[in-house]
Each structure stands twice: as C-alpha cells, then as structure tokens.
N, C-alpha and C positions, 0 to 999 in steps of 0.2 A: 383301306384294305378290304377286299370283298369278304363277306361272311363265309364261314366254313361250316360243314356239318359238325366237325370235331376239331377243337384246338387242343394240341398235345404239347405239354410243357416237358422238355427234355428229349434230346436226340441221342440217347444211349441206345443199347440194343433193344431194350423193352419199348421205349417210345417209338423207335423206327419200325419195329415189328408191327406194332399197332397201326401205324400210318400205312404201312405196306398192305396189311390185311384189309383196311378200309378202302384205300385207293384202288386196289385191284378189283373191288366190287363197285366202283364208280362213285364212291363218296369223296367229297372235297375235304381235305385236311390241311391244317396249318401246324407245323412243328416249330416251336420256339426253343432255341438252344443258346445258352449264355456264351459258351466258348465260340470264338470266331472261326476256329478250325478244330479238327479232331486232334486232341493232345495224346500222343502215344504214352501209355502208362501200363504198368503191370497190373492187370485186373483178371477177371474171370477167363478161364481157358478151356473148361470142360463142357462139352456138349453131350448130354445123355441121349440114349437111343430114342425115346419118344420125342424129344426136342428135334432131333435130326429128321424124324418122320414128319413132324409139323413143318419144318423148313424146306422140305423136299419139293418145292415148286418154284417156277420162274428162274431156274438156274441158281437159286441161292445156295442150296445144299452142294451143288457141284463146285462152286467157288470155295466153300468152306473145306471140302474134302481135298481140293487141289492145293490149298494153302496150309492144311493141317496134317495131323498124323493120326491114323486109325489105331486104336489100342483095344484089342479084343480081350485082354485080361487085365486084372488089377490085383495087387498084393497088399497084405499086411505082413511085415517082416520084423524079426528080432535081430537087432544090430549085432549083438554079441556073438551069435552063432550062425547067422544067415538063414535060420529056419523061417519058414513062411507058410502062409495060407494064400492060395491063389484061386481067384474066381474067374471062370471062363464064361463070357457072355454068349457064347454059342449055345448055351443051355436055354436061352430065351429067344432063339431065332424064330420060333413060331409066334411070338408076341410083338415083333418089331421087324421092320425092313432093314434096320441098322443095328445088328447085334454087336455093337462095339461102342466105346466112348471115343469121341473125336477130341483131340487136343489141338486147339486152334485159338489164337488170341482173339478176344471179342472185337477188337478193332477191325478185323476182317469182315465180320458181320455188319458192323456199323458202316464201313465204307461201301460194302456191296449193296446194302439196303438204300443208302443215301443216293448212290448212283442210279439205282432202279427208280427211285422217286424223282430224281432229276430228269430222267427220260420220260417217265409216264405221268408225272404230276409236277411239271416244271414250276419252280417257285414255292413249292409247298414247305420246304425246309428253310427256315430263316435263322441264320447264325448271328452271334453278337447281340442277341436279344435278352436283355436283363429284365426278368419278370418282377414287377413291383407289387401288383395286387390282382386278386381273382375275385370275381363276383358273379351273381346270377339273379334272375327273376323267374317268373313263371314260364316265360317263352324262350329264354336263351341264357347262355353263360358267356363270360368274357374275361379277357386277360389284359391288364394294362402293363405295357412294357416300354423300355426305352432302348434305342440303338446306341452304337458306340459313340455317336456324336452327341448323345444326350437328348435326342429328339423323342418326344413322347408319341406312343401309338396305342391303339386298342385293337385286339383281335377278338372277334365275336363269333360264336357258333352256337349250335343247338346244345353242345356238350363241351366240357373241358375235362381233360384227363391229365393228372399229374404223374409223370414218369421222371420226376426231377430229383430222385435220390433221397438220401437219408435226411437232408436238411430241407425237405420239401416245403415250398411256399404254398402249394396246392393243399397239402395235408393240413397246414395251419388254417387255410381258408374254410375247411369243412369241420374244424374244431375237433379233430381226432387226437386223442392222446397217443403217445408213442412210448408206452411203458416197456421196460426190459432191463437188461443188465449189460455191463461191459466186462468181458472176460479179463482176468488179471494179467495174462501174458500178452506181450507184444510180439508180433511176427515180423521177421525180416525176410523179404523175398529177394532171391538172387538168381540171375540167369548166368549160365556158362555153357560154352560149347564143349566142355570136357566130356569124354566118353565114359561115363560111369558104367555103362553096360559092358565095357571091356574089362572091368575090374571087379564087378560084383556078380558072382555066378547066379544065373537064373533070374536076373532083374527083369521086371516088367516095364511097361511104359508109364505106369501109375503105381507108386509105392508109398505106403504110409509105414514109417519105421519107428519102432520102439528103440530107445537107447537108455543107458544107465542114467544119463543126465537130462532126460526129457524125450522129445520126439522130433523127428524131422520128416519132410516129404520130398520125394523126387518125382517130378512129372516131366515127361518127354514131349516137347513140341516138335515141330517139323525140323528145326535146326538148332535148338538149344534145350538144355534141361532147366527147369524151374525148381529151385531148391528153397524150401521154407525152413527157416531156422528160428530158434528162440533164445533169448539171453539166458545165461546160466547163473543161478543164485542171485546175487545183487548186481550183476553186470548191467551196465547202462546200455541203452540202444546205441549211443554214440560209440561206445567201446566196441560193441559187436560189429558195427558198420565200418570200422577201420580196416583197410585192406589187409594188414598183417593178421588181424584177428579173424577175418573171413577166411584167409588162407589156412589158418589153424583149424577152423571148424570144418572146412571142406576136407582137410587132411584127416580129420577124425572119421569122416565117412569112408574114405579110402586114402592111404598115404600118397598115392600118385597125384591126387587132386590138389596137393599143396601149391603146385605151379599152374593151376587152372587159370585160364583167362576169364576174368569176371566182366560181365556186361552191365546190366541194370541192377540197381539195388534200391529197394523201397521198403520202409517200415510201415506197419499199419496196426491199429488196434481193432479188435473184433467185438461187435455188438450183437446182442440177441434182443430184438425188439419186434413188436407187432402192434400196428395201429388198431385202435379200438373199433373203428368202423372205416369202411373204404368208400362209402357213397353218401352223398347228401344232395338231394335234388338232382341237378343236372351235372354235378361234379363228382368225379371218381379218381381214385389213385390206384397205382399198380407198381410192381417191382419194389425197389429199395425204398420208395416213398411209403410203401405199405408194410414192409417187413424186412428185417435183417436177420441173418443166421450165420452160424459159424461156417467157414468155408470147407471144413473137412467133409468130403463127399461131393463137393462142387455142385450144390443144389440151388444157390441163390439166383444166379442169372437164369438158369433153367426154369425155376419157379416163376420168375417174373415174366418170362416168355409164355409160360402156360397161362398165367393170369390174363395176358392181353389177347390170346387166342379166344379164351372164353368171353372176354369183354367185347371183342370184335363181333362175335356171334350175336351177342345181345344188342349191340348198336346196329347191326345189320337188320335184325328183326324190327327194331324201332323205326329205322328208316323206311321199312316196308309197311308201316302203319301201326306197329305195335305201341303199347303204352310204355313210356320210358320208366315209370316207377317200378312195376314188377320186373321189367327186363334188367334194370340195374340191380334190383334187390336179388335177383337170381345170381348175377355175377358174384356179389358179395357172399351169398349163401353157399356157393359152390367152391369158391377159392379160399376164403378166410379160414374155414375149419381145416382144410387140407394143409395150408401153410402152417397153421398152429400145431396140428397133430402129426402130420406125415413128414414135414420138412424141418421146421424149427426143432421139434422134438427129436427127430432122427439125427440132425446135425449136432445137437447138444450131446446126444448119446455117443456119437462118433468121437467128439472131442474128449468126453470123459473117459472113454475107453483108452484113447491114445495117451492120456495123462496118468494112467495107472502107475503109481510110484514104485512098487516093489517088483523085483525080478520074478519072484514066485507068482505074483499076481499076473504079470505079463505072460509068463509061461502057461498059466492056467487059461487065460483068455485066448492065447494063440492055439492051444490044444482044442478049445471049444470051436474056434473058427475053422481049424483044419478038419474037424469032424463034420462041420457043415459043408465045407468045400468039396469033400470027397464023397458026399452023399448026394446024388443027382437030384433027388426030390427036394431035399432041404436047400441045396445050393440054388436050385431054380427059384424057389420061393424067396430066398434071400436076395437074389438078383432082381426079381420083379419089384421088390420093395426098394432096394438101394438105387435102382436105375430109374425110379420115379414113375414106373408104369402103373403100379398099384394105386399110387396117389392120384394120378391123372384119371384113371378109370373110376376111382371113388368120387372124384370131383364131379364127373358127369352124372353120377347116380343121385347127387344131392339136389333136392328140390329148392326152388326159390320161393 
C-alpha cells in the first residue's frame, strides 16, 4: 500500500471531515474503518450554525439541508404547564450564515463525505480494516491492521490521526489518560413519526422538557421525532424498552401518543471524559477519541468537527514546509481548553439544569431562562455561547 500524508483511523463524521479537508488540498489520505459498511444507528443529529458554516463547501451543506430539517428556535419547557423559554437564532444572523440548527442524522454526512472521497480520492477509504497497532519514528507513523480475511497490512504516512471513538486504539498508542465519569442515568432514544407538534401547543423543533419524574427531549428530524427517555426510580432499561412501557411513556408526553408507531429504540450510557493530551510526536487524536460529553445541547459531534478543521489547517501548513511539532502543539493548545471549558463544562451544566429535582427549582430556572430569552442583548450572548460560536472564536485566539 502506497504511503500517505496522513493515515486516519475511523470513518465516522470526524475522520471523514478531516480526510475531506486534506484531500481537497491535494494531500494523500488513507482512512481505515473497522465496519465493512455504514451501520445505521441513532447517533448525533444536531448541526450547530458554525459547523454548517464550515461544511458549506463542495455541496456538502446542500446535501445536509436537503436531507435534514432547519430549526430556527429551540425551547426549554415545563411539562406540567406547557410554559417555555424559547430562543430564536435569528438574533445571531450577523455572526453566521446559518442562523438555525439543522437536525439531520450524522449518517447523511458520513455517506456524503465518503462519496466525495470516492470520486476525488479513489481508494482512500478502506472498510473492514481492524486496526491492531499504531507506531511512529522520527520520520513517519504507521498503523498495522488486518482485513476481513485476516491478512495483515501496514498503512504508513507522515502522520496518524485517531478518530476512532471512545475506545480509541490510537489514544492508547500515545499513552493518554481518559479520565472522567459516567453519569448515573441511562438514556433510551426512540424514533416515531407521531405528530407531537399537533398536540403540544407552541412546540419547537428542539425541546428539552422538565417533568415531575425527570426529563425528556423531543427533537424533530426531517420525517421523525427523536424522543429521549430515562428510566423512572428503579426501573430497568429492559422494562423501559418494552413496547407497552414505551407506549405509556409516550402517552405521558401527550395521551394521543399512546398509539404512536415506534421506529428505532436504542439505550446508551453517557460519559464525560477528556484525554490528558491529544498529540505525541506524529500521532494525534480528535473527536470522541479525545473527548466525550453529555449530549444535552448537541455539542459532541460538532466539537469533533471543529477539532479536525483546526487540525487540517496545522497539517496543511506542515505539508507546506512547516515544522510538525509546533503545528500539532498549536492544534492541542487551541482545541483541548475549549473542549474542557466551553463544551464539556457547558454540556454538564445543561444536564444538571435539566435534572433539577423540585418543581419550585424548575420554575425558578425557567423564569431565569425566560428573562434571558426576552432580552435581546442577553439572548444573543446566550445563543453565541450555546451555538458554539464563542468557543470556536476563542479557539482561534489561543496560541500554540
């Protein structure tokens, strides 16, 4: 196999965005992915305004918008009364070309980028590649992998980047700790074509809802709602996932949903973790390999995409004759603090707010949010932060 400029482990949205950014600038890339084909699964679906700005080239953004759903507002609601605080992203139209969130399954981005790479860099994506070891010396880095037939291969490049998720082999290769916590609650994600908007007055396309027994979320994609539920008290995940119990929980949201047709159902635990370092020599990590955060606010995938846009800039400068050590050091210096402070911290605060146990406490928090939402100056500042624009801007200001 011919050497590449960069070997990327993982063909999820983060790995393929990095491959796209490098390939469109003439760099040779090799993307190694364990799965033989894209496995449809309920994963990230929220694209924030600055991410849409970044993806607005080569027709990528056009495909996302054609397959997704623009959502110009989002809400935090009180289930018992229907009271809500609504935030309108039109207030930040001067800071982005896309003053909305786009709800679109991440598989659309993966398929679109892989198709682009197949056209413009044929053979660059290798599926069915099980990565075994990662190594480096002063001149290069490499990945030992085997194909579905058990045949051994080595992919060598000037750099290796791990975009291989929370169980990253590449992160292990650079000796990074992945400290953090596991949140106590388990989430069950459900899709349904039921029209919640016809039964819940004033519903937005993105809704985080307080209820007496916890919290739930309603996110509207192009043709389905994604509902995030949590077990009650000592209820098991298996009990919650039973069709009859799911019908009860949907009926709690609105009685007419008891007969809703249920599509996919997936349970998952949520971690909050941050790798101690993201670079060692010629090897780097990004996305879930480097960080995990609570999904409230939809910042995980977006943060990973922001990572690799910064990393691609560093690698492009290195390809032009720059020194790789300061270039990769700058990548870590710009992205790790933002992930720690602006994204993980904010996602944790979002989660803590939604798990406020008392009705009085929820009413107080809602009143505070309503006061922000109805004040254009404060609402704009809130939206710049929660839409990740402030964090991305701060990242660019940090020196390597």
